[in-house]
LUMNUZA-539712 format. One line per field, with one value per residue (C-alpha): y, x, z; residue number from 1; residue in three letters. Coordinates in pm, 1 decimal. Layout:
! residues N
v	c(Y,...);
u	c(X,...);
w	c(Z,...);
resi	c(NUM,...);
resn	c(ALA,...);
END
This chain:
! residues 476
v	c(-15766.6,-15687.2,-15456.7,-15161.6,-15192.7,-15177.2,-14869.2,-14698.0,-14794.2,-14677.4,-14333.5,-14295.0,-14398.0,-14131.4,-13877.7,-13973.3,-13944.8,-13606.2,-13495.0,-13642.5,-13455.3,-13135.6,-13177.3,-13240.4,-12897.5,-12723.4,-12623.6,-12638.0,-13013.4,-13256.2,-13411.0,-13738.6,-13844.7,-14018.2,-14315.8,-14576.4,-14910.5,-15071.7,-14792.5,-14786.6,-15167.4,-15119.9,-14866.6,-15076.5,-15415.0,-15588.6,-15937.1,-16158.3,-16404.7,-16693.2,-16496.3,-16206.3,-15852.3,-15682.9,-15426.4,-15253.0,-15161.8,-14793.1,-14782.9,-14957.6,-14716.2,-14419.0,-14557.5,-14617.9,-14264.7,-14122.1,-14269.0,-14231.1,-13989.3,-13695.0,-13682.7,-13401.5,-13178.2,-12853.7,-12955.6,-13295.7,-13236.1,-13568.6,-13809.9,-13835.9,-13860.2,-13660.4,-13424.6,-13507.6,-13552.8,-13571.1,-13719.0,-13978.7,-14062.9,-14135.3,-14346.2,-14545.3,-14612.5,-14732.5,-14953.4,-15138.9,-15154.5,-15321.3,-15521.8,-15658.1,-15736.6,-15590.6,-15899.2,-15913.3,-15685.4,-15930.9,-15865.2,-15499.1,-15345.6,-14986.3,-14982.1,-15141.8,-14872.9,-14602.0,-14742.6,-14755.1,-14393.3,-14283.5,-14468.8,-14305.4,-13959.2,-14007.5,-14119.1,-13793.2,-13599.2,-13799.2,-13696.2,-14057.8,-14137.0,-14480.9,-14647.0,-14884.3,-14928.2,-15012.6,-14911.6,-15095.0,-15124.8,-14843.7,-14692.7,-14994.7,-15221.5,-14994.0,-14973.6,-15349.9,-15441.6,-15168.5,-15363.0,-15699.8,-15568.5,-15417.5,-15742.1,-15961.2,-15714.2,-15698.4,-16058.8,-16234.7,-16577.7,-16516.8,-16521.5,-16904.3,-16983.4,-16764.2,-16628.9,-16888.8,-16710.3,-16360.1,-16222.9,-16010.1,-15713.6,-15358.4,-15097.4,-14726.2,-14497.3,-14173.2,-14173.4,-14070.7,-14305.2,-14466.6,-14795.7,-14990.7,-15015.7,-15226.8,-15436.2,-15480.7,-15570.5,-15835.9,-15963.5,-15982.5,-16154.3,-15856.8,-15850.0,-15548.6,-15536.5,-15485.0,-15149.1,-14855.3,-14534.3,-14236.7,-13923.8,-13607.7,-13242.2,-12962.0,-12977.2,-13340.6,-13430.0,-13710.4,-13579.4,-13738.4,-13707.7,-13889.1,-14138.1,-14224.9,-14256.1,-14510.6,-14707.2,-14716.6,-14853.7,-15128.9,-15226.8,-15247.0,-15483.1,-15725.7,-15605.2,-15572.1,-15252.0,-15309.5,-15005.4,-14639.0,-14501.7,-14122.7,-13997.0,-13721.8,-13592.9,-13752.3,-13853.9,-13642.8,-13329.2,-13337.8,-13318.8,-13409.9,-13597.6,-13464.2,-13706.7,-13554.7,-13612.9,-13968.5,-14044.2,-13944.3,-14194.7,-14465.0,-14430.0,-14448.2,-14777.9,-14910.5,-14917.1,-14911.7,-14575.5,-14569.8,-14263.5,-14290.5,-14022.5,-14168.7,-13852.7,-13569.1,-13720.7,-13531.8,-13215.6,-13277.7,-13179.5,-12807.4,-12650.2,-12441.5,-12758.4,-12970.2,-12839.4,-13066.5,-13374.9,-13277.6,-13594.3,-13814.4,-13851.5,-14053.8,-14283.7,-14636.1,-14627.3,-14397.0,-14438.6,-14200.8,-14218.0,-14023.5,-14119.5,-13856.5,-13535.1,-13581.3,-13662.7,-13993.5,-14242.0,-14504.1,-14691.2,-14557.6,-14583.5,-14616.1,-14779.6,-14642.3,-14832.3,-14666.0,-14956.2,-15118.6,-15497.6,-15494.8,-15558.5,-15862.2,-16003.9,-15968.4,-16091.8,-16286.9,-16653.1,-16893.2,-17116.0,-16955.4,-17034.8,-17067.6,-16687.3,-16559.2,-16673.8,-16587.3,-16370.0,-16026.5,-15834.4,-16031.8,-15730.5,-15525.4,-15761.6,-15610.3,-15939.9,-16096.6,-15804.8,-15792.4,-15968.0,-15980.8,-16187.6,-16039.5,-15661.5,-15391.1,-15129.9,-14803.8,-14629.8,-14523.7,-14292.4,-14138.0,-14104.6,-13927.9,-13685.1,-13616.3,-13552.1,-13330.1,-13102.4,-13129.1,-13077.2,-12702.4,-12765.9,-13009.9,-12771.5,-12506.9,-12723.4,-12825.8,-12467.2,-12362.4,-12619.6,-12489.6,-12147.3,-12274.0,-12432.7,-12094.0,-11938.5,-12198.6,-12152.0,-11778.0,-11809.5,-12032.1,-11786.9,-11496.0,-11670.2,-11628.1,-11952.1,-12164.7,-12258.0,-12415.9,-12733.3,-12766.2,-12549.6,-12604.2,-12783.5,-12855.6,-12949.4,-13061.4,-12798.8,-12907.4,-12713.6,-12745.3,-12536.4,-12366.4,-12489.3,-12300.9,-12436.3,-12747.4,-12895.6,-13170.8,-13023.7,-13367.7,-13490.1,-13183.5,-13157.0,-13516.7,-13459.7,-13164.2,-13346.9,-13628.0,-13372.4,-13220.0,-13567.6,-13684.2,-13383.7,-13412.0,-13051.1,-13149.8,-13427.7,-13363.4,-13608.4,-13588.9,-13724.3,-13724.7,-13527.4,-13461.2,-13155.0,-13337.0,-13434.1,-13214.2,-13166.2,-13246.4,-13056.4,-13199.8,-12977.8,-13184.9,-13093.4,-12829.4,-12719.0,-12568.9,-12197.1,-11951.0,-11894.0,-12252.3,-12266.9,-11967.0,-12128.6,-12438.9,-12247.1,-12054.2,-12351.6,-12518.6,-12238.4,-12213.3,-12570.8,-12549.6,-12272.7,-12447.7,-12764.9,-12529.0,-12403.2,-12737.2,-12855.7,-12560.1,-12607.5,-12978.4,-12876.0,-12571.9);
u	c(666.3,967.4,1251.0,1165.3,803.2,889.7,1085.6,803.9,561.3,813.5,840.5,459.4,436.5,689.6,485.6,176.3,389.4,501.4,138.0,19.4,294.8,208.1,-169.3,-107.4,46.6,-271.8,-471.5,-783.6,-730.6,-919.6,-706.3,-907.8,-1172.4,-1370.7,-1589.4,-1730.9,-1562.6,-1850.6,-1858.3,-1486.4,-1478.9,-1738.2,-1515.1,-1204.5,-1120.9,-952.5,-1014.1,-721.3,-759.8,-586.9,-464.1,-239.3,-315.1,31.2,-101.9,-332.0,-61.9,-61.4,-456.2,-425.0,-151.7,-362.9,-668.3,-463.8,-337.3,-684.3,-836.9,-516.9,-486.5,-270.7,-44.8,149.1,-152.6,-166.1,-491.6,-373.6,-307.2,-427.6,-173.5,193.8,329.1,309.4,463.9,668.7,1051.0,1212.8,1565.1,1390.6,1152.8,1435.8,1601.9,1273.2,1278.6,1632.9,1567.5,1280.6,1501.7,1804.9,1558.3,1817.9,1786.3,1961.3,2074.8,2430.6,2700.2,2746.8,2413.5,2374.8,2727.8,2655.0,2330.8,2501.5,2756.8,2478.3,2272.5,2582.7,2662.2,2299.2,2293.8,2614.6,2484.2,2155.9,2364.2,2563.8,2242.7,2184.8,2473.6,2589.4,2963.3,2898.4,2585.5,2445.1,2109.6,1928.6,1646.7,1313.4,953.8,810.2,777.2,578.5,854.0,1132.5,945.0,887.6,1266.5,1356.1,1139.3,1289.8,1653.7,1566.3,1408.6,1693.9,1954.3,1798.8,1721.1,1955.9,1840.8,1494.3,1660.6,1697.9,1439.7,1166.7,883.0,949.2,1264.9,1098.7,938.2,617.6,744.7,609.8,649.3,572.3,449.6,249.6,-129.2,-84.5,191.1,154.1,-55.2,243.3,363.8,60.6,122.1,482.2,422.3,184.7,452.5,747.9,549.5,498.9,132.5,-92.6,-176.6,195.6,179.4,131.3,11.9,134.5,-57.7,40.7,67.3,-135.6,88.9,40.7,399.8,497.6,683.4,926.8,691.1,400.5,648.1,776.9,415.6,351.3,657.7,573.5,229.4,369.1,611.7,337.5,151.4,460.2,586.7,942.6,1011.6,1159.1,1124.9,1029.3,910.6,916.1,738.1,891.6,581.2,251.4,17.1,-262.7,-94.8,239.2,375.4,722.6,779.0,1035.8,1326.5,1565.4,1334.0,1253.4,1640.5,1664.0,1391.6,1530.6,1881.8,1734.5,1555.8,1800.0,1523.3,1587.8,1492.5,1351.0,1252.4,989.5,1069.6,861.6,661.2,886.5,1219.4,1337.9,1296.8,1637.4,1774.4,1700.3,1930.2,1637.0,1429.6,1703.1,1586.9,1281.1,1529.2,1714.8,1828.7,1836.3,2204.8,2117.2,1849.3,1933.2,1744.0,1569.5,1305.3,1324.5,1105.5,1246.4,929.2,734.8,916.8,1193.9,936.3,1090.2,846.0,702.5,851.5,1173.6,1238.8,1540.5,1603.2,1924.9,2077.7,2322.6,2538.3,2728.6,2687.3,2350.5,2128.8,2331.2,2347.3,1962.6,1859.3,2147.8,2114.7,2368.4,2164.8,2193.7,2535.5,2359.1,2333.2,2586.2,2936.2,3256.8,3459.3,3619.3,3280.5,3076.2,3093.0,2906.9,2606.3,2288.0,2073.9,2201.6,2100.4,1760.5,1430.5,1378.7,1572.0,1471.5,1472.3,1405.0,1669.2,1539.7,1894.3,1925.8,1612.0,1713.8,2082.9,1989.7,1752.4,1997.3,2269.2,2043.5,1918.7,2204.1,2180.3,2109.2,1841.1,1656.8,1681.5,1535.9,1248.7,1159.4,1175.8,949.2,692.3,713.4,631.4,340.3,202.3,251.6,57.2,-217.7,-258.6,-289.8,-560.1,-761.3,-719.9,-820.8,-1122.7,-1473.4,-1584.5,-1320.0,-1163.0,-832.4,-866.9,-512.3,-194.7,5.5,320.2,480.6,335.4,-19.8,-283.4,-596.4,-912.7,-1288.3,-1568.9,-1773.8,-2139.5,-2431.8,-2592.0,-2814.7,-2581.1,-2344.1,-2014.9,-1828.6,-2079.7,-2089.5,-1701.1,-1672.4,-1942.9,-1762.3,-1445.4,-1609.4,-1786.4,-1451.0,-1313.8,-1596.1,-1613.4,-1230.0,-1164.2,-933.5,-815.7,-766.2,-807.8,-939.2,-874.5,-1061.1,-914.3,-1044.6,-1219.0,-1393.1,-1346.4,-1067.2,-980.2,-607.0,-413.5,-69.6,209.5,481.3,481.1,758.2,615.1,331.7,310.9,133.7,-116.9,-209.9,-265.9,-505.3,-688.3,-738.2,-893.5,-1120.3,-1232.8,-1310.4,-1507.9,-1704.9,-1789.3,-1859.6,-2111.7,-2274.4,-2325.0,-2466.3,-2709.0,-2807.2,-2848.2,-3069.8,-3296.1,-3336.2,-3447.4,-3659.6);
w	c(-21359.2,-21560.8,-21432.4,-21687.0,-21587.3,-21216.9,-21275.6,-21440.8,-21172.5,-20912.5,-21082.8,-21103.1,-20729.6,-20626.9,-20820.9,-20615.8,-20296.0,-20405.7,-20465.9,-20138.9,-19928.9,-20111.7,-20066.5,-19695.8,-19665.6,-19810.8,-19511.2,-19730.0,-19798.5,-19574.5,-19298.5,-19370.6,-19628.9,-19347.1,-19407.7,-19163.2,-19182.8,-19372.5,-19613.3,-19684.7,-19722.3,-20018.2,-20193.1,-20176.3,-20345.6,-20044.5,-20135.2,-20190.8,-20471.8,-20628.4,-20934.9,-20915.8,-21026.9,-21095.4,-21318.3,-21073.5,-20806.4,-20908.2,-20873.1,-20521.4,-20409.1,-20509.2,-20328.7,-20011.6,-20007.9,-20089.2,-19762.0,-19548.3,-19263.0,-19360.9,-19066.6,-19204.9,-19229.0,-19035.1,-18861.5,-18765.7,-18389.2,-18284.4,-18144.5,-18033.9,-18393.9,-18710.6,-18952.7,-19253.4,-19221.6,-19567.4,-19476.5,-19254.2,-19531.2,-19754.7,-19480.4,-19454.0,-19845.0,-19830.4,-19533.5,-19712.4,-20029.7,-19861.0,-19630.4,-19367.6,-18995.7,-18696.7,-18526.1,-18648.7,-18793.7,-19066.1,-19232.8,-19123.8,-19117.3,-19182.1,-18984.0,-18675.1,-18665.4,-18716.0,-18435.4,-18195.3,-18297.2,-18226.5,-17887.2,-17774.3,-17898.5,-17693.2,-17388.8,-17412.6,-17326.7,-17023.0,-16792.0,-16766.4,-16781.4,-16967.8,-17099.6,-17363.0,-17537.4,-17847.3,-18081.9,-18014.7,-18152.2,-17946.6,-17587.3,-17472.3,-17575.1,-17413.7,-17095.7,-17095.3,-17155.7,-16897.0,-16633.0,-16738.5,-16698.8,-16364.7,-16238.9,-16361.9,-16232.5,-15885.6,-15877.4,-16119.9,-16024.7,-16191.7,-16529.8,-16480.7,-16220.3,-16330.2,-16099.2,-15825.4,-15740.2,-15693.0,-15393.3,-15429.9,-15631.3,-15655.9,-15927.9,-15850.6,-16136.9,-16157.9,-16184.6,-16539.0,-16633.3,-16968.7,-16966.8,-17104.6,-16739.2,-16654.5,-16948.2,-16866.1,-16510.0,-16623.2,-16874.3,-16643.5,-16342.5,-16126.0,-16198.7,-16235.9,-15858.8,-15800.6,-15979.9,-15729.9,-15877.5,-15701.9,-15629.6,-15832.8,-15745.9,-15911.3,-16216.8,-16277.2,-16142.0,-15934.1,-15630.4,-15368.0,-15067.3,-15252.0,-15385.1,-15036.6,-14898.4,-15181.0,-15097.5,-14721.9,-14817.4,-15039.5,-14764.3,-14509.7,-14742.7,-14795.6,-15127.7,-15224.5,-15428.5,-15774.5,-15980.0,-15977.6,-16321.1,-16379.6,-16673.0,-16883.7,-17070.8,-16961.4,-17232.9,-17118.5,-16978.8,-17097.6,-16746.1,-16623.5,-16298.4,-16049.1,-16150.2,-15892.5,-15623.6,-15726.4,-15746.9,-15370.2,-15290.5,-15522.4,-15371.0,-15014.5,-15085.0,-15338.8,-15610.0,-15993.1,-16139.1,-16489.6,-16681.7,-16950.3,-17185.5,-17473.1,-17525.8,-17400.1,-17415.2,-17721.0,-17536.9,-17381.6,-17721.0,-17633.9,-17367.7,-17257.2,-17153.7,-16998.9,-16653.2,-16713.3,-16684.4,-16368.7,-16190.1,-16505.0,-16460.4,-16150.5,-16333.6,-16436.4,-16764.7,-16996.3,-17276.7,-17575.3,-17876.1,-18183.0,-18374.7,-18161.6,-18117.8,-18362.3,-18645.7,-18743.4,-18928.6,-18700.9,-18539.7,-18377.3,-18002.2,-17790.7,-17453.2,-17281.5,-16990.8,-16742.5,-16672.6,-16953.8,-16984.4,-16792.8,-17088.5,-17215.9,-16865.1,-16837.2,-17190.6,-17353.5,-17402.2,-17538.6,-17779.4,-18116.6,-18263.3,-18600.6,-18602.7,-18348.0,-18437.1,-18216.9,-18449.5,-18464.7,-18514.9,-18240.1,-17994.5,-18262.6,-18274.9,-18131.3,-18136.5,-17815.8,-17612.7,-17775.8,-17712.7,-18087.4,-18339.6,-18646.0,-18606.8,-18857.4,-18931.2,-18760.6,-18741.2,-19106.2,-19095.3,-18756.3,-18838.8,-19184.3,-19009.1,-18723.4,-18992.0,-19180.0,-18916.0,-18653.0,-18268.8,-18327.1,-18593.2,-18362.9,-18070.7,-18280.9,-18400.3,-18045.4,-17913.5,-18195.3,-18073.0,-17723.1,-17873.9,-18044.6,-17728.9,-17557.4,-17844.5,-17831.1,-17461.2,-17516.5,-17763.5,-17526.4,-17241.8,-17458.1,-17614.5,-17456.6,-17617.9,-17472.9,-17144.1,-17037.7,-16861.8,-16726.1,-16703.0,-17011.7,-16889.7,-17219.0,-17560.7,-17466.8,-17454.6,-17270.6,-17348.6,-17441.5,-17572.2,-17301.7,-17294.8,-17155.3,-16833.2,-16914.7,-17184.4,-17085.7,-17162.2,-17178.3,-17433.4,-17628.0,-17668.7,-17758.1,-18029.3,-18154.7,-18183.1,-18394.6,-18603.0,-18706.8,-18769.9,-18988.6,-19193.5,-19237.7,-19116.8,-18820.1,-18615.1,-18238.7,-17959.6,-17603.4,-17266.0,-16926.7,-16647.1,-16306.1,-16423.0,-16698.3,-17071.4,-17231.1,-17581.8,-17600.2,-17868.9,-17934.0,-18071.6,-18242.9,-18621.9,-18651.7,-18989.7,-18812.0,-18790.2,-18551.6,-18826.9,-18848.9,-18474.6,-18502.5,-18809.3,-18611.0,-18311.4,-18544.2,-18702.2,-18380.0,-18245.7,-18566.0,-18553.7,-18175.8,-18242.6,-18537.3,-18300.7,-18037.6,-18274.1,-18390.6,-18024.5,-17940.0,-18244.3,-18158.6,-17784.5,-17863.0);
resi	c(1,2,3,4,5,6,7,8,9,10,11,12,13,14,15,16,17,18,19,20,21,22,23,24,25,26,27,28,29,30,31,32,33,34,35,36,37,38,39,40,41,42,43,44,45,46,47,48,49,50,51,52,53,54,55,56,57,58,59,60,61,62,63,64,65,66,67,68,69,70,71,72,73,74,75,76,77,78,79,80,81,82,83,84,85,86,87,88,89,90,91,92,93,94,95,96,97,98,99,100,101,102,103,104,105,106,107,108,109,110,111,112,113,114,115,116,117,118,119,120,121,122,123,124,125,126,127,128,129,130,131,132,133,134,135,136,137,138,139,140,141,142,143,144,145,146,147,148,149,150,151,152,153,154,155,156,157,158,159,160,161,162,163,164,165,166,167,168,169,170,171,172,173,174,175,176,177,178,179,180,181,182,183,184,185,186,187,188,189,190,191,192,193,194,195,196,197,198,199,200,201,202,203,204,205,206,207,208,209,210,211,212,213,214,215,216,217,218,219,220,221,222,223,224,225,226,227,228,229,230,231,232,233,234,235,236,237,238,239,240,241,242,243,244,245,246,247,248,249,250,251,252,253,254,255,256,257,258,259,260,261,262,263,264,265,266,267,268,269,270,271,272,273,274,275,276,277,278,279,280,281,282,283,284,285,286,287,288,289,290,291,292,293,294,295,296,297,298,299,300,301,302,303,304,305,306,307,308,309,310,311,312,313,314,315,316,317,318,319,320,321,322,323,324,325,326,327,328,329,330,331,332,333,334,335,336,337,338,339,340,341,342,343,344,345,346,347,348,349,350,351,352,353,354,355,356,357,358,359,360,361,362,363,364,365,366,367,368,369,370,371,372,373,374,375,376,377,378,379,380,381,382,383,384,385,386,387,388,389,390,391,392,393,394,395,396,397,398,399,400,401,402,403,404,405,406,407,408,409,410,411,412,413,414,415,416,417,418,419,420,421,422,423,424,425,426,427,428,429,430,431,432,433,434,435,436,437,438,439,440,441,442,443,444,445,446,447,448,449,450,451,452,453,454,455,456,457,458,459,460,461,462,463,464,465,466,467,468,469,470,471,472,473,474,475,476);
resn	c(UNK,UNK,UNK,UNK,UNK,UNK,UNK,UNK,UNK,UNK,UNK,UNK,UNK,UNK,UNK,UNK,UNK,UNK,UNK,UNK,UNK,UNK,UNK,UNK,UNK,UNK,UNK,UNK,UNK,UNK,UNK,UNK,UNK,UNK,UNK,UNK,UNK,UNK,UNK,UNK,UNK,UNK,UNK,UNK,UNK,UNK,UNK,UNK,UNK,UNK,UNK,UNK,UNK,UNK,UNK,UNK,UNK,UNK,UNK,UNK,UNK,UNK,UNK,UNK,UNK,UNK,UNK,UNK,UNK,UNK,UNK,UNK,UNK,UNK,UNK,UNK,UNK,UNK,UNK,UNK,UNK,UNK,UNK,UNK,UNK,UNK,UNK,UNK,UNK,UNK,UNK,UNK,UNK,UNK,UNK,UNK,UNK,UNK,UNK,UNK,UNK,UNK,UNK,UNK,UNK,UNK,UNK,UNK,UNK,UNK,UNK,UNK,UNK,UNK,UNK,UNK,UNK,UNK,UNK,UNK,UNK,UNK,UNK,UNK,UNK,UNK,UNK,UNK,UNK,UNK,UNK,UNK,UNK,UNK,UNK,UNK,UNK,UNK,UNK,UNK,UNK,UNK,UNK,UNK,UNK,UNK,UNK,UNK,UNK,UNK,UNK,UNK,UNK,UNK,UNK,UNK,UNK,UNK,UNK,UNK,UNK,UNK,UNK,UNK,UNK,UNK,UNK,UNK,UNK,UNK,UNK,UNK,UNK,UNK,UNK,UNK,UNK,UNK,UNK,UNK,UNK,UNK,UNK,UNK,UNK,UNK,UNK,UNK,UNK,UNK,UNK,UNK,UNK,UNK,UNK,UNK,UNK,UNK,UNK,UNK,UNK,UNK,UNK,UNK,UNK,UNK,UNK,UNK,UNK,UNK,UNK,UNK,UNK,UNK,UNK,UNK,UNK,UNK,UNK,UNK,UNK,UNK,UNK,UNK,UNK,UNK,UNK,UNK,UNK,UNK,UNK,UNK,UNK,UNK,UNK,UNK,UNK,UNK,UNK,UNK,UNK,UNK,UNK,UNK,UNK,UNK,UNK,UNK,UNK,UNK,UNK,UNK,UNK,UNK,UNK,UNK,UNK,UNK,UNK,UNK,UNK,UNK,UNK,UNK,UNK,UNK,UNK,UNK,UNK,UNK,UNK,UNK,UNK,UNK,UNK,UNK,UNK,UNK,UNK,UNK,UNK,UNK,UNK,UNK,UNK,UNK,UNK,UNK,UNK,UNK,UNK,UNK,UNK,UNK,UNK,UNK,UNK,UNK,UNK,UNK,UNK,UNK,UNK,UNK,UNK,UNK,UNK,UNK,UNK,UNK,UNK,UNK,UNK,UNK,UNK,UNK,UNK,UNK,UNK,UNK,UNK,UNK,UNK,UNK,UNK,UNK,UNK,UNK,UNK,UNK,UNK,UNK,UNK,UNK,UNK,UNK,UNK,UNK,UNK,UNK,UNK,UNK,UNK,UNK,UNK,UNK,UNK,UNK,UNK,UNK,UNK,UNK,UNK,UNK,UNK,UNK,UNK,UNK,UNK,UNK,UNK,UNK,UNK,UNK,UNK,UNK,UNK,UNK,UNK,UNK,UNK,UNK,UNK,UNK,UNK,UNK,UNK,UNK,UNK,UNK,UNK,UNK,UNK,UNK,UNK,UNK,UNK,UNK,UNK,UNK,UNK,UNK,UNK,UNK,UNK,UNK,UNK,UNK,UNK,UNK,UNK,UNK,UNK,UNK,UNK,UNK,UNK,UNK,UNK,UNK,UNK,UNK,UNK,UNK,UNK,UNK,UNK,UNK,UNK,UNK,UNK,UNK,UNK,UNK,UNK,UNK,UNK,UNK,UNK,UNK,UNK,UNK,UNK,UNK,UNK,UNK,UNK,UNK,UNK,UNK,UNK,UNK,UNK,UNK,UNK,UNK,UNK,UNK,UNK,UNK,UNK,UNK,UNK,UNK,UNK,UNK,UNK,UNK,UNK,UNK,UNK,UNK,UNK,UNK,UNK,UNK,UNK,UNK,UNK,UNK,UNK,UNK,UNK,UNK,UNK,UNK);
END
């Protein structure tokens, strides 16, 4: 395709993007034009042939957008990402345009300086006097690397000798910790049986006494404690573990303390919510995902480490002089401290967004979301058709449609959720709590209004009543 043709296609595609963003802000539009996989495959020409088709790109992009989920829609309340962040979107476009990698300053000079600035900015919120870190490919990866750094710091011989140099290790997590902790334990050689799940209090928080009990149990079974992981914003209920209490336990037993703030970490930007992180200044590492509460396009996650030099000591090798050269910019190279070699630039989109909104702007956006969570909770509590399934701890609102006696509430609410998905009216997920299946409403799109939340619940109740009517007619 010639340059002038590329320019015309690019212009047309950006018009499509503009229309798609605008349509996503229309509450009457569908969140998704849903089709089953077999049906969607028939509608799309997905085959890859021997001959090119450069003249069809605009049609292909239009089709992709037609069937894509509108994550900026007011009724997309489904998972821990969403919304549309304009400056971050521009950063994403420029990142693809320049197409560089983050392993050396030489090939990514501005991006490297931006990432260093971002990491230091994030560290300024932790209460640490020093620190280091890097952007990574999601919360699962940041948790994994934190576990690896903890292992190689506590048992430095493992870096060279491997598992044979290790005792039987234990990691302590809350019962509602992210599944990445189990995956990470498997990857670094601890094994999933070495992950001890700690009982929670009534608000879904891991507390110091239960953590101490779990550690004593592990010790009695011959385990050597390696890491405690507090969760700041559990996936199901949005609960925040008691970091300060965990820090007491970690100090007493000389255990690495990690805080997984993948979901709720950005709440630290609001002075009103910093109490949720009491004790973070005593932690050894912290995961923070801007692609969630800061609405940065996927992926954009940070791992912060309190002790400078620890990442390099745990990860660095000395067998890549074809990339890493000793020169006056070597100290700026991110690659040696990363498990990745090629790594996409994620700093530009976050830097542009943070520059655009500022600290105060982000604090206001996050407070707005907490206000919406309170409003959603109030609607549930005041509705005769709905019940609250768990006390709202932060930005997760757990509720369900109340069913008459004789109707399985779990099955009904699961069916109701899929009904909304298939007709394209709303996307909201569910989880299973001790009290049963719960619809899990996530508040993270700062463009949402109180009216949007009210409209969603009206829709949910309307669809619930229709489904209940259908169920009664079938059983009559």
